[in-house]
N, C-alpha and C positions, 0 to 999 in steps of 0.2 A: 619469416620469424615475426613474432608479434612486437609491436612497439610497446613502449611503456604506457599502460592504461592508467586513466584517472582512477580515483577510489571507486570500488564496486560495491561497497557497503557503507551504510549510514545508520549511526545509532542515535536515538532520540528518546526523550522522556515526555510522557503526557500525564496530566492530571485533569480529568474532566468529570462533570457529573452528568449522568444519564438523564435526559429530559423525561423519559416515561418512568424509569425505575427509581429515580432519585439517588441512585447508588453512585459513589465516587469510584472512579476507576483511575488507578495511577500505576505506573511502572515504566520500565525501559524497554525498548524494542531495538532490534537490529534488523534492518531492511537490507536484502542483497539484490542487486539488480539481476532481473531474470536472463538466464541463458537461453538458447534455442531449446534445450531439454526441458527447462522450467516452463517455458511457454507452451510446450506440449501438454505438461502436467496440468497447467492452468486451463487450457482448453478442454482437456478430459474431465476436470473437475466441474467446469461450467455445464458440459453436456451431461454429466451425471446428476447434477442438481436439477436441471430443467427437463431431464428425460429426453434431451435432444429436440424438445418441442419449442416453437416460437413462443415468447412471452412478451408482455407489455414493456415498454422502455424503462419504466421505474423498476420493475422486477429485475430487468436485464442488468441495470446499473448495480443494484445490490448484489446480484449474483457474481458480476464482474469483479466487485470490490472483495467479496468473501473468497472467491477463487484466487485472485491475485495474492491476497494477504496470506492466505493458507500456505502458499508456496514460496513466498518471497521474505517472510518474516522468519529469521533464522534463530533469533533470541527473543524471548518475550516473558512476561510475567506469568505466574501460575494460573491466575484468573482467565487469561487469554485461552490457554490450553483447556481449562475446565469448561470454558463456554464453547468447546469444539470449534475453537478458531473463529469465534465471532457468531457462528450460526445459531447459538441458543440465546443471543442477546436480544434484548427488546429495545435497545437504544441506538437508533441509527446515527445519532450525532456522535457517538463514540467511534463507530466505523469511519465516519467522515474525518474526525480527528486524526485517526491513525493514517488513513490513506492520504490526507493532505501533507503529512510529513514526507510520505514516500514520494508523492508527486512533486513536491517542492524540490526534493533532492535530484530527481530526474530532470526537472526543468532547469535547475541551476546548473547542473552538470553538462546539459545539452547546449547551454549558450556558448556562442563562439567567442573566443577571447577578443577578435577584433570589434565585435559588437560592444563589449564592455569598454574597450579603449575609445571607441568613437563617442560613447556616451559621456565619458569623462574628460574628453578634450574641450578646451575652451574654443568658443566660436570665433 
């Protein structure tokens, strides 16, 4: 049987101005941790975008973000859907802002409780 799992979803709000477009993007998103099936979908999307061909590291990083966000954001503002889940955007800083919230949730969630206790104990 499965043990009780920590939260698998995280809701956050952004308000960021695109560096290239000057447009303000704001709204609430819900990120859901990827399951095995979701990871397969992310991989398929990456392969579709790149045509399965090798790409430079910068392009690979953007494709990774777009693919991950496409399959892990389960609630989002209309502008996100209208931008084809980020692929029609000009502003990389907006993708970075969204992805940073998802990564922070993952990183905070993965911290061991013992590590937190050790940091707060007096020497």
